[in-house]
SETOR-394181 format. One record per atom (N, C-alpha, C): residue number from 0; residue in three letters; atom name; x, y, z. Coordinates in steps of 0.02 Angstrom, whole numbers, plus 50000, padded with zeros to 5 digits. Atoms other than C-alpha are relative to their C-alpha. Layout:
BEGIN
<tormar k="NUM" r="Ala" a="CA" c1="X" c2="Y" c3="Z"/>
...
end
This chain:
BEGIN
<tormar k="0" r="Unk" a="N" c1="50015" c2="50001" c3="50071"/>
<tormar k="0" r="Unk" a="CA" c1="50357" c2="50165" c3="50120"/>
<tormar k="0" r="Unk" a="C" c1="50069" c2="49985" c3="49966"/>
<tormar k="1" r="Unk" a="N" c1="49940" c2="50011" c3="50036"/>
<tormar k="1" r="Unk" a="CA" c1="50539" c2="50170" c3="50063"/>
<tormar k="1" r="Unk" a="C" c1="50025" c2="49926" c3="49996"/>
<tormar k="2" r="Unk" a="N" c1="49985" c2="50075" c3="50001"/>
<tormar k="2" r="Unk" a="CA" c1="50562" c2="49988" c3="50120"/>
<tormar k="2" r="Unk" a="C" c1="49956" c2="49958" c3="49955"/>
<tormar k="3" r="Unk" a="N" c1="50047" c2="50031" c3="50042"/>
<tormar k="3" r="Unk" a="CA" c1="50412" c2="49932" c3="50022"/>
<tormar k="3" r="Unk" a="C" c1="50025" c2="50012" c3="49926"/>
<tormar k="4" r="Unk" a="N" c1="49975" c2="49988" c3="50066"/>
<tormar k="4" r="Unk" a="CA" c1="50478" c2="50017" c3="49863"/>
<tormar k="4" r="Unk" a="C" c1="50063" c2="49961" c3="49987"/>
<tormar k="5" r="Unk" a="N" c1="49939" c2="50036" c3="50007"/>
<tormar k="5" r="Unk" a="CA" c1="50649" c2="49937" c3="49893"/>
<tormar k="5" r="Unk" a="C" c1="49983" c2="49924" c3="49985"/>
<tormar k="6" r="Unk" a="N" c1="50021" c2="50068" c3="50008"/>
<tormar k="6" r="Unk" a="CA" c1="50567" c2="49765" c3="49912"/>
<tormar k="6" r="Unk" a="C" c1="49969" c2="49980" c3="49936"/>
<tormar k="7" r="Unk" a="N" c1="50035" c2="50014" c3="50073"/>
<tormar k="7" r="Unk" a="CA" c1="50467" c2="49783" c3="49755"/>
<tormar k="7" r="Unk" a="C" c1="50050" c2="50001" c3="49945"/>
<tormar k="8" r="Unk" a="N" c1="49949" c2="49996" c3="50049"/>
<tormar k="8" r="Unk" a="CA" c1="50619" c2="49830" c3="49656"/>
<tormar k="8" r="Unk" a="C" c1="50038" c2="49932" c3="50002"/>
<tormar k="9" r="Unk" a="N" c1="49956" c2="50065" c3="49988"/>
<tormar k="9" r="Unk" a="CA" c1="50716" c2="49674" c3="49726"/>
<tormar k="9" r="Unk" a="C" c1="49956" c2="49943" c3="49965"/>
<tormar k="10" r="Unk" a="N" c1="50034" c2="50062" c3="50022"/>
<tormar k="10" r="Unk" a="CA" c1="50572" c2="49555" c3="49684"/>
<tormar k="10" r="Unk" a="C" c1="49957" c2="50014" c3="49938"/>
<tormar k="11" r="Unk" a="N" c1="50046" c2="49986" c3="50052"/>
<tormar k="11" r="Unk" a="CA" c1="50493" c2="49642" c3="49531"/>
<tormar k="11" r="Unk" a="C" c1="50002" c2="49947" c3="49944"/>
<tormar k="12" r="Unk" a="N" c1="49993" c2="50063" c3="50052"/>
<tormar k="12" r="Unk" a="CA" c1="50557" c2="49493" c3="49416"/>
<tormar k="12" r="Unk" a="C" c1="49955" c2="49945" c3="50014"/>
<tormar k="13" r="Unk" a="N" c1="50042" c2="50051" c3="49971"/>
<tormar k="13" r="Unk" a="CA" c1="50451" c2="49381" c3="49530"/>
<tormar k="13" r="Unk" a="C" c1="49927" c2="50024" c3="50002"/>
<tormar k="14" r="Unk" a="N" c1="50059" c2="49973" c3="50002"/>
<tormar k="14" r="Unk" a="CA" c1="50298" c2="49488" c3="49506"/>
<tormar k="14" r="Unk" a="C" c1="49971" c2="50040" c3="50058"/>
<tormar k="15" r="Unk" a="N" c1="50013" c2="49962" c3="49934"/>
<tormar k="15" r="Unk" a="CA" c1="50302" c2="49587" c3="49670"/>
<tormar k="15" r="Unk" a="C" c1="49986" c2="50078" c3="49973"/>
<tormar k="16" r="Unk" a="N" c1="50015" c2="49939" c3="50019"/>
<tormar k="16" r="Unk" a="CA" c1="50217" c2="49757" c3="49646"/>
<tormar k="16" r="Unk" a="C" c1="49977" c2="50039" c3="50065"/>
<tormar k="17" r="Unk" a="N" c1="50030" c2="49961" c3="49947"/>
<tormar k="17" r="Unk" a="CA" c1="50180" c2="49897" c3="49770"/>
<tormar k="17" r="Unk" a="C" c1="49945" c2="50044" c3="49967"/>
<tormar k="18" r="Unk" a="N" c1="50055" c2="49964" c3="50025"/>
<tormar k="18" r="Unk" a="CA" c1="50008" c2="49960" c3="49743"/>
<tormar k="18" r="Unk" a="C" c1="49976" c2="50046" c3="50056"/>
<tormar k="19" r="Unk" a="N" c1="50012" c2="49948" c3="49947"/>
<tormar k="19" r="Unk" a="CA" c1="49964" c2="50117" c3="49842"/>
<tormar k="19" r="Unk" a="C" c1="49931" c2="50027" c3="49995"/>
<tormar k="20" r="Unk" a="N" c1="50058" c2="49969" c3="49998"/>
<tormar k="20" r="Unk" a="CA" c1="49798" c2="50184" c3="49901"/>
<tormar k="20" r="Unk" a="C" c1="50004" c2="50068" c3="50040"/>
<tormar k="21" r="Unk" a="N" c1="50005" c2="49939" c3="49958"/>
<tormar k="21" r="Unk" a="CA" c1="49774" c2="50366" c3="49957"/>
<tormar k="21" r="Unk" a="C" c1="49929" c2="50007" c3="50017"/>
<tormar k="22" r="Unk" a="N" c1="50067" c2="50000" c3="49978"/>
<tormar k="22" r="Unk" a="CA" c1="49625" c2="50370" c3="50061"/>
<tormar k="22" r="Unk" a="C" c1="49979" c2="50074" c3="50026"/>
<tormar k="23" r="Unk" a="N" c1="50016" c2="49931" c3="49984"/>
<tormar k="23" r="Unk" a="CA" c1="49536" c2="50535" c3="50070"/>
<tormar k="23" r="Unk" a="C" c1="49981" c2="50013" c3="50068"/>
<tormar k="24" r="Unk" a="N" c1="50012" c2="49975" c3="49928"/>
<tormar k="24" r="Unk" a="CA" c1="49533" c2="50629" c3="50237"/>
<tormar k="24" r="Unk" a="C" c1="49962" c2="50058" c3="49997"/>
<tormar k="25" r="Unk" a="N" c1="50037" c2="49935" c3="49997"/>
<tormar k="25" r="Unk" a="CA" c1="49433" c2="50770" c3="50299"/>
<tormar k="25" r="Unk" a="C" c1="50045" c2="50057" c3="49975"/>
<tormar k="26" r="Unk" a="N" c1="49955" c2="49943" c3="50021"/>
<tormar k="26" r="Unk" a="CA" c1="49590" c2="50887" c3="50264"/>
<tormar k="26" r="Unk" a="C" c1="49994" c2="49992" c3="49921"/>
<tormar k="27" r="Unk" a="N" c1="49997" c2="50005" c3="50067"/>
<tormar k="27" r="Unk" a="CA" c1="49589" c2="50819" c3="50083"/>
<tormar k="27" r="Unk" a="C" c1="49933" c2="50036" c3="49971"/>
<tormar k="28" r="Unk" a="N" c1="50062" c2="49971" c3="50019"/>
<tormar k="28" r="Unk" a="CA" c1="49405" c2="50871" c3="50071"/>
<tormar k="28" r="Unk" a="C" c1="50000" c2="50076" c3="50000"/>
<tormar k="29" r="Unk" a="N" c1="49991" c2="49927" c3="49992"/>
<tormar k="29" r="Unk" a="CA" c1="49439" c2="51046" c3="50137"/>
<tormar k="29" r="Unk" a="C" c1="50051" c2="50023" c3="49945"/>
<tormar k="30" r="Unk" a="N" c1="49953" c2="49976" c3="50047"/>
<tormar k="30" r="Unk" a="CA" c1="49586" c2="51066" c3="50015"/>
<tormar k="30" r="Unk" a="C" c1="49969" c2="49995" c3="49930"/>
<tormar k="31" r="Unk" a="N" c1="50024" c2="50011" c3="50067"/>
<tormar k="31" r="Unk" a="CA" c1="49495" c2="50996" c3="49865"/>
<tormar k="31" r="Unk" a="C" c1="50031" c2="49936" c3="49976"/>
<tormar k="32" r="Unk" a="N" c1="49977" c2="50071" c3="50029"/>
<tormar k="32" r="Unk" a="CA" c1="49514" c2="50825" c3="49776"/>
<tormar k="32" r="Unk" a="C" c1="50062" c2="50012" c3="49950"/>
<tormar k="33" r="Unk" a="N" c1="49948" c2="49993" c3="50049"/>
<tormar k="33" r="Unk" a="CA" c1="49625" c2="50890" c3="49637"/>
<tormar k="33" r="Unk" a="C" c1="50070" c2="50014" c3="50033"/>
<tormar k="34" r="Unk" a="N" c1="49943" c2="49978" c3="49960"/>
<tormar k="34" r="Unk" a="CA" c1="49746" c2="50967" c3="49762"/>
<tormar k="34" r="Unk" a="C" c1="50027" c2="49936" c3="50039"/>
<tormar k="35" r="Unk" a="N" c1="49986" c2="50061" c3="49956"/>
<tormar k="35" r="Unk" a="CA" c1="49743" c2="50804" c3="49872"/>
<tormar k="35" r="Unk" a="C" c1="50036" c2="49950" c3="49951"/>
<tormar k="36" r="Unk" a="N" c1="49977" c2="50047" c3="50046"/>
<tormar k="36" r="Unk" a="CA" c1="49778" c2="50695" c3="49718"/>
<tormar k="36" r="Unk" a="C" c1="50072" c2="50023" c3="49978"/>
<tormar k="37" r="Unk" a="N" c1="49941" c2="49977" c3="50015"/>
<tormar k="37" r="Unk" a="CA" c1="49921" c2="50807" c3="49660"/>
<tormar k="37" r="Unk" a="C" c1="50054" c2="49996" c3="50062"/>
<tormar k="38" r="Unk" a="N" c1="49952" c2="50015" c3="49936"/>
<tormar k="38" r="Unk" a="CA" c1="50004" c2="50800" c3="49838"/>
<tormar k="38" r="Unk" a="C" c1="50018" c2="49927" c3="49998"/>
<tormar k="39" r="Unk" a="N" c1="49981" c2="50069" c3="49990"/>
<tormar k="39" r="Unk" a="CA" c1="49993" c2="50615" c3="49842"/>
<tormar k="39" r="Unk" a="C" c1="50042" c2="49980" c3="49939"/>
<tormar k="40" r="Unk" a="N" c1="49957" c2="50015" c3="50059"/>
<tormar k="40" r="Unk" a="CA" c1="50064" c2="50600" c3="49661"/>
<tormar k="40" r="Unk" a="C" c1="50069" c2="50021" c3="50011"/>
<tormar k="41" r="Unk" a="N" c1="49926" c2="49972" c3="49991"/>
<tormar k="41" r="Unk" a="CA" c1="50219" c2="50709" c3="49711"/>
<tormar k="41" r="Unk" a="C" c1="50031" c2="49953" c3="50053"/>
<tormar k="42" r="Unk" a="N" c1="49963" c2="50040" c3="49948"/>
<tormar k="42" r="Unk" a="CA" c1="50252" c2="50601" c3="49866"/>
<tormar k="42" r="Unk" a="C" c1="50015" c2="49937" c3="49964"/>
<tormar k="43" r="Unk" a="N" c1="49986" c2="50059" c3="50043"/>
<tormar k="43" r="Unk" a="CA" c1="50241" c2="50443" c3="49753"/>
<tormar k="43" r="Unk" a="C" c1="50059" c2="50008" c3="49955"/>
<tormar k="44" r="Unk" a="N" c1="49944" c2="49991" c3="50045"/>
<tormar k="44" r="Unk" a="CA" c1="50361" c2="50516" c3="49628"/>
<tormar k="44" r="Unk" a="C" c1="50066" c2="50012" c3="50039"/>
<tormar k="45" r="Unk" a="N" c1="49940" c2="49995" c3="49962"/>
<tormar k="45" r="Unk" a="CA" c1="50483" c2="50571" c3="49763"/>
<tormar k="45" r="Unk" a="C" c1="50024" c2="49938" c3="50035"/>
<tormar k="46" r="Unk" a="N" c1="49983" c2="50062" c3="49977"/>
<tormar k="46" r="Unk" a="CA" c1="50483" c2="50398" c3="49836"/>
<tormar k="46" r="Unk" a="C" c1="50017" c2="49949" c3="49948"/>
<tormar k="47" r="Unk" a="N" c1="49985" c2="50047" c3="50061"/>
<tormar k="47" r="Unk" a="CA" c1="50503" c2="50317" c3="49659"/>
<tormar k="47" r="Unk" a="C" c1="49954" c2="49939" c3="50006"/>
<tormar k="48" r="Unk" a="N" c1="50042" c2="50051" c3="49999"/>
<tormar k="48" r="Unk" a="CA" c1="50349" c2="50209" c3="49684"/>
<tormar k="48" r="Unk" a="C" c1="49981" c2="49985" c3="49925"/>
<tormar k="49" r="Unk" a="N" c1="50025" c2="50024" c3="50064"/>
<tormar k="49" r="Unk" a="CA" c1="50319" c2="50111" c3="49522"/>
<tormar k="49" r="Unk" a="C" c1="49944" c2="49952" c3="50013"/>
<tormar k="50" r="Unk" a="N" c1="50054" c2="50046" c3="49991"/>
<tormar k="50" r="Unk" a="CA" c1="50155" c2="50029" c3="49519"/>
<tormar k="50" r="Unk" a="C" c1="49937" c2="50041" c3="49999"/>
<tormar k="51" r="Unk" a="N" c1="50058" c2="49964" c3="50002"/>
<tormar k="51" r="Unk" a="CA" c1="49972" c2="50072" c3="49519"/>
<tormar k="51" r="Unk" a="C" c1="49982" c2="50031" c3="50066"/>
<tormar k="52" r="Unk" a="N" c1="50027" c2="49968" c3="49938"/>
<tormar k="52" r="Unk" a="CA" c1="49895" c2="50195" c3="49635"/>
<tormar k="52" r="Unk" a="C" c1="49933" c2="50025" c3="49995"/>
<tormar k="53" r="Unk" a="N" c1="50071" c2="49983" c3="50006"/>
<tormar k="53" r="Unk" a="CA" c1="49722" c2="50237" c3="49678"/>
<tormar k="53" r="Unk" a="C" c1="49979" c2="50049" c3="50054"/>
<tormar k="54" r="Unk" a="N" c1="50029" c2="49951" c3="49955"/>
<tormar k="54" r="Unk" a="CA" c1="49626" c2="50376" c3="49768"/>
<tormar k="54" r="Unk" a="C" c1="49933" c2="49980" c3="50017"/>
<tormar k="55" r="Unk" a="N" c1="50067" c2="50013" c3="49976"/>
<tormar k="55" r="Unk" a="CA" c1="49481" c2="50323" c3="49875"/>
<tormar k="55" r="Unk" a="C" c1="49969" c2="50052" c3="50028"/>
<tormar k="56" r="Unk" a="N" c1="50034" c2="49939" c3="49982"/>
<tormar k="56" r="Unk" a="CA" c1="49358" c2="50455" c3="49892"/>
<tormar k="56" r="Unk" a="C" c1="49932" c2="49983" c3="50044"/>
<tormar k="57" r="Unk" a="N" c1="50049" c2="50011" c3="49956"/>
<tormar k="57" r="Unk" a="CA" c1="49255" c2="50384" c3="50030"/>
<tormar k="57" r="Unk" a="C" c1="50021" c2="50020" c3="50070"/>
<tormar k="58" r="Unk" a="N" c1="49985" c2="49975" c3="49930"/>
<tormar k="58" r="Unk" a="CA" c1="49246" c2="50435" c3="50216"/>
<tormar k="58" r="Unk" a="C" c1="50047" c2="49944" c3="50027"/>
<tormar k="59" r="Unk" a="N" c1="49955" c2="50046" c3="49963"/>
<tormar k="59" r="Unk" a="CA" c1="49377" c2="50352" c3="50333"/>
<tormar k="59" r="Unk" a="C" c1="49963" c2="49944" c3="50029"/>
<tormar k="60" r="Unk" a="N" c1="50027" c2="50060" c3="49970"/>
<tormar k="60" r="Unk" a="CA" c1="49248" c2="50248" c3="50419"/>
<tormar k="60" r="Unk" a="C" c1="49983" c2="49949" c3="49948"/>
<tormar k="61" r="Unk" a="N" c1="50015" c2="50051" c3="50052"/>
<tormar k="61" r="Unk" a="CA" c1="49194" c2="50169" c3="50260"/>
<tormar k="61" r="Unk" a="C" c1="50061" c2="49954" c3="49979"/>
<tormar k="62" r="Unk" a="N" c1="49943" c2="50038" c3="50019"/>
<tormar k="62" r="Unk" a="CA" c1="49372" c2="50114" c3="50206"/>
<tormar k="62" r="Unk" a="C" c1="50029" c2="49959" c3="50064"/>
<tormar k="63" r="Unk" a="N" c1="49975" c2="50041" c3="49944"/>
<tormar k="63" r="Unk" a="CA" c1="49419" c2="50064" c3="50383"/>
<tormar k="63" r="Unk" a="C" c1="49956" c2="49939" c3="50016"/>
<tormar k="64" r="Unk" a="N" c1="50047" c2="50060" c3="49995"/>
<tormar k="64" r="Unk" a="CA" c1="49266" c2="49952" c3="50399"/>
<tormar k="64" r="Unk" a="C" c1="50015" c2="49951" c3="49944"/>
<tormar k="65" r="Unk" a="N" c1="49989" c2="50051" c3="50056"/>
<tormar k="65" r="Unk" a="CA" c1="49289" c2="49874" c3="50230"/>
<tormar k="65" r="Unk" a="C" c1="50063" c2="49966" c3="50003"/>
<tormar k="66" r="Unk" a="N" c1="49930" c2="50035" c3="50006"/>
<tormar k="66" r="Unk" a="CA" c1="49476" c2="49842" c3="50245"/>
<tormar k="66" r="Unk" a="C" c1="50014" c2="49975" c3="50072"/>
<tormar k="67" r="Unk" a="N" c1="49997" c2="50020" c3="49925"/>
<tormar k="67" r="Unk" a="CA" c1="49452" c2="49800" c3="50436"/>
<tormar k="67" r="Unk" a="C" c1="50064" c2="50024" c3="50026"/>
<tormar k="68" r="Unk" a="N" c1="49939" c2="49966" c3="49970"/>
<tormar k="68" r="Unk" a="CA" c1="49592" c2="49916" c3="50492"/>
<tormar k="68" r="Unk" a="C" c1="49979" c2="50057" c3="50049"/>
<tormar k="69" r="Unk" a="N" c1="50012" c2="49947" c3="49950"/>
<tormar k="69" r="Unk" a="CA" c1="49601" c2="50040" c3="50637"/>
<tormar k="69" r="Unk" a="C" c1="50033" c2="50063" c3="49984"/>
<tormar k="70" r="Unk" a="N" c1="49959" c2="49933" c3="50021"/>
<tormar k="70" r="Unk" a="CA" c1="49726" c2="50164" c3="50559"/>
<tormar k="70" r="Unk" a="C" c1="50040" c2="49984" c3="49946"/>
<tormar k="71" r="Unk" a="N" c1="49954" c2="50002" c3="50048"/>
<tormar k="71" r="Unk" a="CA" c1="49857" c2="50193" c3="50440"/>
<tormar k="71" r="Unk" a="C" c1="50069" c2="50023" c3="50021"/>
<tormar k="72" r="Unk" a="N" c1="49998" c2="50038" c3="50065"/>
<tormar k="72" r="Unk" a="CA" c1="49979" c2="50155" c3="50363"/>
<tormar k="72" r="Unk" a="C" c1="49978" c2="49930" c3="50025"/>
<tormar k="73" r="Unk" a="N" c1="50015" c2="50071" c3="49995"/>
<tormar k="73" r="Unk" a="CA" c1="49910" c2="49982" c3="50339"/>
<tormar k="73" r="Unk" a="C" c1="50032" c2="49963" c3="49936"/>
<tormar k="74" r="Unk" a="N" c1="49976" c2="50036" c3="50056"/>
<tormar k="74" r="Unk" a="CA" c1="50003" c2="49853" c3="50229"/>
<tormar k="74" r="Unk" a="C" c1="49966" c2="49936" c3="49990"/>
<tormar k="75" r="Unk" a="N" c1="50033" c2="50065" c3="50024"/>
<tormar k="75" r="Unk" a="CA" c1="49919" c2="49712" c3="50137"/>
<tormar k="75" r="Unk" a="C" c1="50054" c2="49969" c3="49955"/>
<tormar k="76" r="Unk" a="N" c1="49966" c2="50039" c3="50044"/>
<tormar k="76" r="Unk" a="CA" c1="50015" c2="49572" c3="50057"/>
<tormar k="76" r="Unk" a="C" c1="49957" c2="49950" c3="49969"/>
<tormar k="77" r="Unk" a="N" c1="50049" c2="50050" c3="50033"/>
<tormar k="77" r="Unk" a="CA" c1="49922" c2="49471" c3="49924"/>
<tormar k="77" r="Unk" a="C" c1="50042" c2="49946" c3="49973"/>
<tormar k="78" r="Unk" a="N" c1="49967" c2="50056" c3="50038"/>
<tormar k="78" r="Unk" a="CA" c1="49963" c2="49304" c3="49858"/>
<tormar k="78" r="Unk" a="C" c1="49985" c2="49998" c3="49919"/>
<tormar k="79" r="Unk" a="N" c1="50007" c2="49993" c3="50072"/>
<tormar k="79" r="Unk" a="CA" c1="49964" c2="49256" c3="49674"/>
<tormar k="79" r="Unk" a="C" c1="49929" c2="49996" c3="49976"/>
<tormar k="80" r="Unk" a="N" c1="50070" c2="50006" c3="50011"/>
<tormar k="80" r="Unk" a="CA" c1="49780" c2="49214" c3="49683"/>
<tormar k="80" r="Unk" a="C" c1="49963" c2="50065" c3="50009"/>
<tormar k="81" r="Unk" a="N" c1="50036" c2="49938" c3="49988"/>
<tormar k="81" r="Unk" a="CA" c1="49742" c2="49397" c3="49734"/>
<tormar k="81" r="Unk" a="C" c1="49965" c2="50006" c3="50065"/>
<tormar k="82" r="Unk" a="N" c1="50027" c2="49999" c3="49930"/>
<tormar k="82" r="Unk" a="CA" c1="49693" c2="49353" c3="49909"/>
<tormar k="82" r="Unk" a="C" c1="50049" c2="50028" c3="50051"/>
<tormar k="83" r="Unk" a="N" c1="49955" c2="49969" c3="49950"/>
<tormar k="83" r="Unk" a="CA" c1="49764" c2="49443" c3="50065"/>
<tormar k="83" r="Unk" a="C" c1="50030" c2="49940" c3="50036"/>
<tormar k="84" r="Unk" a="N" c1="49960" c2="50050" c3="49960"/>
<tormar k="84" r="Unk" a="CA" c1="49903" c2="49329" c3="50131"/>
<tormar k="84" r="Unk" a="C" c1="50021" c2="50024" c3="50063"/>
<tormar k="85" r="Unk" a="N" c1="49981" c2="49971" c3="49932"/>
<tormar k="85" r="Unk" a="CA" c1="49945" c2="49452" c3="50277"/>
<tormar k="85" r="Unk" a="C" c1="49984" c2="50069" c3="49996"/>
<tormar k="86" r="Unk" a="N" c1="50015" c2="49932" c3="49992"/>
<tormar k="86" r="Unk" a="CA" c1="49893" c2="49615" c3="50337"/>
<tormar k="86" r="Unk" a="C" c1="50044" c2="50027" c3="50060"/>
<tormar k="87" r="Unk" a="N" c1="49959" c2="49976" c3="49941"/>
<tormar k="87" r="Unk" a="CA" c1="50008" c2="49726" c3="50446"/>
<tormar k="87" r="Unk" a="C" c1="49967" c2="50064" c3="50012"/>
<tormar k="88" r="Unk" a="N" c1="50018" c2="49930" c3="49975"/>
<tormar k="88" r="Unk" a="CA" c1="49966" c2="49875" c3="50553"/>
<tormar k="88" r="Unk" a="C" c1="50060" c2="50034" c3="50022"/>
<tormar k="89" r="Unk" a="N" c1="49944" c2="49968" c3="49980"/>
<tormar k="89" r="Unk" a="CA" c1="50141" c2="49902" c3="50602"/>
<tormar k="89" r="Unk" a="C" c1="50053" c2="49991" c3="49952"/>
<tormar k="90" r="Unk" a="N" c1="49950" c2="50000" c3="50052"/>
<tormar k="90" r="Unk" a="CA" c1="50278" c2="49946" c3="50476"/>
<tormar k="90" r="Unk" a="C" c1="50058" c2="49962" c3="50021"/>
<tormar k="91" r="Unk" a="N" c1="49942" c2="50038" c3="49987"/>
<tormar k="91" r="Unk" a="CA" c1="50418" c2="49878" c3="50569"/>
<tormar k="91" r="Unk" a="C" c1="49992" c2="49923" c3="50008"/>
<tormar k="92" r="Unk" a="N" c1="50017" c2="50066" c3="50011"/>
<tormar k="92" r="Unk" a="CA" c1="50332" c2="49715" c3="50586"/>
<tormar k="92" r="Unk" a="C" c1="50002" c2="49973" c3="49933"/>
<tormar k="93" r="Unk" a="N" c1="50004" c2="50022" c3="50067"/>
<tormar k="93" r="Unk" a="CA" c1="50301" c2="49708" c3="50405"/>
<tormar k="93" r="Unk" a="C" c1="50069" c2="49994" c3="49973"/>
<tormar k="94" r="Unk" a="N" c1="49926" c2="50006" c3="50020"/>
<tormar k="94" r="Unk" a="CA" c1="50482" c2="49743" c3="50372"/>
<tormar k="94" r="Unk" a="C" c1="50035" c2="49943" c3="50015"/>
<tormar k="95" r="Unk" a="N" c1="49970" c2="50058" c3="49981"/>
<tormar k="95" r="Unk" a="CA" c1="50536" c2="49600" c3="50474"/>
<tormar k="95" r="Unk" a="C" c1="49973" c2="49937" c3="49966"/>
<tormar k="96" r="Unk" a="N" c1="50033" c2="50060" c3="50026"/>
<tormar k="96" r="Unk" a="CA" c1="50409" c2="49473" c3="50419"/>
<tormar k="96" r="Unk" a="C" c1="50000" c2="49990" c3="49928"/>
<tormar k="97" r="Unk" a="N" c1="50007" c2="50011" c3="50074"/>
<tormar k="97" r="Unk" a="CA" c1="50405" c2="49513" c3="50235"/>
<tormar k="97" r="Unk" a="C" c1="50068" c2="49972" c3="49971"/>
<tormar k="98" r="Unk" a="N" c1="49941" c2="50029" c3="50021"/>
<tormar k="98" r="Unk" a="CA" c1="50589" c2="49458" c3="50224"/>
<tormar k="98" r="Unk" a="C" c1="49997" c2="49925" c3="49982"/>
<tormar k="99" r="Unk" a="N" c1="50014" c2="50064" c3="50016"/>
<tormar k="99" r="Unk" a="CA" c1="50525" c2="49284" c3="50235"/>
<tormar k="99" r="Unk" a="C" c1="49937" c2="49985" c3="49966"/>
<tormar k="100" r="Unk" a="N" c1="50063" c2="50011" c3="50028"/>
<tormar k="100" r="Unk" a="CA" c1="50343" c2="49299" c3="50180"/>
<tormar k="100" r="Unk" a="C" c1="50010" c2="50004" c3="49917"/>
<tormar k="101" r="Unk" a="N" c1="49995" c2="49992" c3="50077"/>
<tormar k="101" r="Unk" a="CA" c1="50384" c2="49366" c3="50001"/>
<tormar k="101" r="Unk" a="C" c1="50034" c2="49947" c3="49965"/>
<tormar k="102" r="Unk" a="N" c1="49970" c2="50062" c3="50039"/>
<tormar k="102" r="Unk" a="CA" c1="50506" c2="49229" c3="49945"/>
<tormar k="102" r="Unk" a="C" c1="49948" c2="49943" c3="50000"/>
<tormar k="103" r="Unk" a="N" c1="50048" c2="50053" c3="49994"/>
<tormar k="103" r="Unk" a="CA" c1="50378" c2="49103" c3="50006"/>
<tormar k="103" r="Unk" a="C" c1="49947" c2="50007" c3="49951"/>
<tormar k="104" r="Unk" a="N" c1="50062" c2="49989" c3="50044"/>
<tormar k="104" r="Unk" a="CA" c1="50230" c2="49183" c3="49911"/>
<tormar k="104" r="Unk" a="C" c1="50022" c2="50001" c3="49925"/>
<tormar k="105" r="Unk" a="N" c1="49981" c2="49999" c3="50077"/>
<tormar k="105" r="Unk" a="CA" c1="50332" c2="49208" c3="49747"/>
<tormar k="105" r="Unk" a="C" c1="50013" c2="49932" c3="49977"/>
<tormar k="106" r="Unk" a="N" c1="49987" c2="50072" c3="50018"/>
<tormar k="106" r="Unk" a="CA" c1="50369" c2="49017" c3="49748"/>
<tormar k="106" r="Unk" a="C" c1="49931" c2="49961" c3="49997"/>
<tormar k="107" r="Unk" a="N" c1="50065" c2="50028" c3="50009"/>
<tormar k="107" r="Unk" a="CA" c1="50181" c2="48974" c3="49761"/>
<tormar k="107" r="Unk" a="C" c1="49983" c2="49998" c3="49925"/>
<tormar k="108" r="Unk" a="N" c1="50022" c2="50014" c3="50071"/>
<tormar k="108" r="Unk" a="CA" c1="50102" c2="48904" c3="49604"/>
<tormar k="108" r="Unk" a="C" c1="49924" c2="50027" c3="49993"/>
end
């Protein structure tokens, strides 16, 4: 996550934003939604994430099926048209590939 925040700050003037999704887990349900949201908010504040963040209150199987992912973290990069340009399941791979992907996407019309 720190790398994504760094990248968003670097490219902010080109429209790059880090949008975060907190997906509710069974532990969140046990602790209660308010406590779960507060914990996520504190993490985002500590990491200095500037951008929209959302809390998905559906079961893991629902969001995993909808987003076609096997686990998290999952990183999605969208183009200017709002479509998924690339999906990463591996943070290190994302770190490497985004160095060339982001400049390319920011130059698209």
